[in-house]
N, C-alpha and C positions, 0 to 999 in steps of 0.2 A: 295717943290712940292712932292706930293705923287706918288709912283709907284703903278699902278693898274694892277693886274694880275688875271688870273683865275687858280685855283687849281682844279685838276680833281680827287682828292681822299679825304678821310675823315681823313687824318692824323691830320689836324688841329682840326677838331671836336672831335677827340678822345683824344686830350689834354684838358680834361675837365676844369682844373684849369684856363688855359689861356683863353679858350672860355668863361667860365662863368664869368670871371672877366670883360668882356665888355657886359654882357647881361642886366645890369641894375637891376638885381635881378628879372626880369620878367620870370616866369617859361617857357613860350611858346617860349622863345629865348634860353633857356639853353640846354646844350649838351644832357642831359638825355632825354628831350622831343624830340628833333630833331632826335637823333640817334635811339630812340625807334620807332619813326614814320617810319623812313627809313627801319628798320629791318622788320616792320610789313607790309609795303605797297610796298616794292621794287619789289616783284614778280608780283603784280598786275599792276605796272607801265610799265612792258614790258622790253624786253632785251635792248631797246635803252636808257633806263633811266640811267643817270650817274651824279655824283656830278658836280656842277658848282659853286664853292665857289669863289666869287669875293673879293679879298683882297686888302687892302690899307696899304702900308708900307712906313715908313719914310726913310730918307737917310741912316740910320744905319740898315735898314731892320727890324726894330721893327714893330710889328703888331699894326696898328692904328684902323682898322675897317675891318668888313667882312659883305658881303651880302650873306646869305645862300640860294643858288638856286640849282636847278637841271635841266638838259636838257633832253628832250625826243622828239621822232618823232611823229607827229600827222598829218595825211592826207598829208604826203610827205613833211612836214615842220618841222624845228627845233624850239622847243618852250622852253622858260625858265619860270619856275614857282618856287614858294617858297617851300622850304622843310617844310612839315607839312600841305600843302594846301589840300583842298578837304574835305573829309568826317570827318576828325578830327576837322574841324572848328578852326584851329589855328589862334588866334587873336594876335594883336600887332606885326605883321610882320614888320621888319624895318632893317635898317643898324645898325649893332651892333658896338658900340664904347664906349669909356669912355665918361663921361659927361663933361669933361673940354676941349672939342673941339668945333669948329664952325660947327655944324651939317649941317647947310644949305650948306656951302661951301664944306664940306666933301661929302655930297650927290651929289653935282654938279660934283665934280671930279670923283666920282665913276660912275655917269651917263655918263660922257664923255668917261670914260674908257670902260664901257659896250658897248657904241655905237661903239667904235673903235674895240672892240673884235668881233663885228659882221662881220668885214671884214677879219678876220683871218680864214684860212681854217680849222684849228684845233678847233677853238672856236666859229665858226659862229653860228648865230641864226637868225631866220626869224621873230619871234613874241615873245613878253613877255606877260604873264598873271600872275599878282601878286594879290592875294586876302588876306584879313585879316589885312590890314593897317588901321590906325585910323587918322582922321583929326587932323591937328595941329602938325603933325610930320615933323619937319624941314628937316630931312634927306631925307624923301620921296619927299618933295617939291623940294629939291635940285636935287634928282635923276631924277625927271621928267624934270627939267630945263636942266640938262646936256645932257639927251637924245635928247631933242629938239635942243640943240646947234649942235648936230651931224646930224641934219635933220631927226631924227626918228619922226614918228607920234605917239603922246601920247594922250590917253583918259582915264579919270578916272570917275567912277560911284559909286553910293551908293544906296543900297536897304534897308539898315537898320542901326541901331546904336548899339554900345556897351554902357552899362549903368553902372555907379558906384555911390555908396552912400558913400561920404566922412564922416568921423567922426568929422572932423573940430575941434578937440580938445574938443568936448563936452562930457558930461556924457550921459548915456542912458536916464536919466530923463529929461535932458535939451533938448535932441533931440525930445523925444516924446511930450514935452510941446509945441513944435513948430507946431505940427500937428493940424488939425481941431479936434473938440471935438469928433466927431464920429470916425474918423480915429485913434485918440489917444487911445480911449477906445479899439478899435479892435486890434490895434498893441500891446498894453500891455497885453491884454487877450491872444492873440495868442502866444506871446513870453513866457508866463508862463503857457500855457495850459497843458504841460506835467507834470510839478511839481504840478499842482492843480487837476489832474485827476488820479484816482486810477489805471485805466486799461491802461494808457499810460506810456511809459518808453523810455529812450534813451539807445542806445548801441553803443560802438565804438570798432572797431577791434584793438586788442593789439598785435597780432602776425602775421607773414606772412601768416600762414594758415588761420587765420580769415580774412585777407585782401582778399585772394583769394575767400573765401566764400562770403564776402560782395560784391565783384566785380561781381561774378556770379549772386548774388541776384539783384544787380542794373540792369544788362543786362536783366534778366528775367522779372522784374517788368516793366522796361521801354518798352521793346518790347511788352509785353502784352497790355499795355495801348495804344500804337500807332497802333498796328495791329487791335485792336478792332474798330478803326475808319477808317480802310482801308489804313493806312499809313505804309510804310516799317519799320520805326523806325531807329534810329541812328546806331544800332548795327546789321543791316541786313547783312552787308558785313563781311565775316570771317576775313578780314584784320583788320577791326575796332575792332572786339572782341580780336584779338591778341594784338593790340595796347593798348587797355585799360587794358587788363590783365597784360601785362608787365609793363605798365606805373604806375599802382597803387603800384606795388612792388617797383619800383624805387623811387617813391615819399615817400613811407613808410621808405625805407632805408635812405633817405635823411632828414627824419623828416619834410617833407612838406605835408604829407597827413592828411587831416581831413575828416572823412567819417562817419557822423552821420547817425544812423539807428533808425527810429521811429518805435516802436513796440506797438501793441495794443493787450492786453491780451496775450502777449508773441509772437505774430505773427508779423514779419516785414511787414510794410505797405508802407514805404517810405525810400529811400536811396539817399544820395547826395554825389557826389565826389567833394570835395573842396580841393583847394591847398592853404595852408598857406605859402606864399612865403617869400623870403629873404627881399623883399622890404616892408614888413609889410602890405601887402594887402591880403585879403581873396578872392580867386577867386571861384565862384560857377560854376563849369564846366559842370556837368551833373547830372540830377535828374531822379529817377524812383519813381512813385507813383501808388499805387494800386487803380484803379478806383472803386473798391467795397467799399472803405472807404471814399468817397468824402463827406460824411455827417459831418466829423470833419475837413475838409479842411486841409489835411496833408501838401499840398504845402505851404500854408500860415504859418502853424506852423513851418515848416522847415526854411522858409525864415526869419521870424521875430525872431526866436530863434537864428539863425546864426548872424543876424544883431546885436542883443543884445550882443552876444559873441564878436563880433568885437569891439563894444564900450567898453565893460567891460574889454577887454584884451589889450587895448592900441594899436589896429591896426589903420592904417591910413584910410582904406576904405574897403568896401566890393564891389567887382566887380561882376556884374550880367551877364556879357558877352553879346553876341550878341542876338538880338531879341527885338522887340518893344512892348512887352506885357504891357497892361495898368497898372498892379500893380507896375511896376518900377517907373512910374511917380508919382503914389500915395504915394510912400515912399520917394519922393523927391530925387530920384537918378538923376544924370546928364547924358545926352547922349553925345556921340561922334560918328560922322558918321563913319561907317565902309567902307573902301575904297577898290575898286578893280580897278587896273590899267592895261591897255592894251597898247602895243606899237608895231609898225611895224618897223623893222630894216631900217636904212637909204636907203639901196639898194632897198627896197620894198615900200618905201613911195612915190610912183608915184601918179599922179592925178587920174589915172584909178583905182588903188588899193584903194585909199582913198574914191573915189566915190562908189566903190563896198561895202566897209565897212559901209559907211553912209547909203546906201540903205538897208543893212541888219539891221542896227540900227532902221531906220524909220519903217521898216516892223515889227520889234519886238515891238516897241512902239505902233503901230497901233493895233496889236493883243492884247496887254495888255489893251488898251482902249476898244476894243470890248468885252473883257471878264470882264470888270468892275474892273480891277486891276489898282492900282496907277502907274503912270509913274515912271521910274527909274531916280533918281537925277543925273545930270551931275556935276562933281566936277572939278574946276580949281585948280590944285595943285600948279601952279607956280605964280598965280596972274597976269599973263601976257597973252595977246592975240597974238598968232603967226599964221603964215600961216599953220603950221602943227597941229594946235589945232582943229582937226576934230572929228566927231562922228565916232568911229571905233569899236563899240561893235560887236563882232562876233555873228552870229545868233545861234550858238550851245552851248551857255553858259547856265548852269542850275542854279536853285536856290540853296542856301546853306541849309545844314541840320539843324534840330532842335534837340539840345541835351537835352532839358528839357522835 
């Protein structure tokens, strides 16, 4: 039986070797990502924000797993959210553990432990709001099940998917041969456009100073594109600029940064922040493209060139992150639903409270219907139907940001 406890500081997170050993090599779970996020966003989270690391240890006090959360006050209630959640669009949020454990049972025990912590004066919480999980994660299914066993009310939804194109052990030519004739021709042309065009060239930052310059370039180009269409852009928040600036340096030092810069006649017209992770996956995190050069389709050039890089360098996949843009399906990437889970603490899971949350959910769905927007998918994480399996989406939840 595991001992489930809450740690209220970052001593564990600061032990990067121990932490990263149970991250599965996924960069969004690793210490440098989470610590950098906290340093950048903590001030904006307000004075009530504090670490809430839920740990699972065996009988010898060895660390088995950790669920990295923080607690803050919102409208007079204590809320638990994932470290990294919000503007940074941290995907693949999960219970961190080694791969040789029963993650479903592990998640269940942690869920029961979190439910019991809600009754502790020092560790109490009223609501959980976790975003960035993906379907098929047994630990998250177990977490939901454990919370429900404690009589917490749990609801999960999905507005979009994360997409990945596996290399499947194929060569680049074998992959492109599977595409339709038109798609195959365009894919090959785009992947070789730079090499076959005199005024196009690639550039990659090779020093920390060049990383800083490339990051500032990414922010500038990205913001210009989105503000031109009346959107704030992903880097409108000063905290997000601080985060991305510090993050790219950390990734560069860990040899995980890949930052291709597409130049036209010597002028940078597109930049992409990619993470070449320890799990041999290339993550396309954020892109900036100059809208004045759409005639050559810099986004397509960047994506297809990077995909060819993944195939030719023995990577397992290229992950295109969140968002359901049509090009992802055309390149035969596979979707996984992105999950957002809400929970009410057992003490607050009364029929009246559940009815109020359901009314808020129904009203939000009605508004989406009136605006011609698709309904939000409801996800059953446990595969079981229980009394507490209610619709509890709060009415104040906003859409996630677009980093592309």
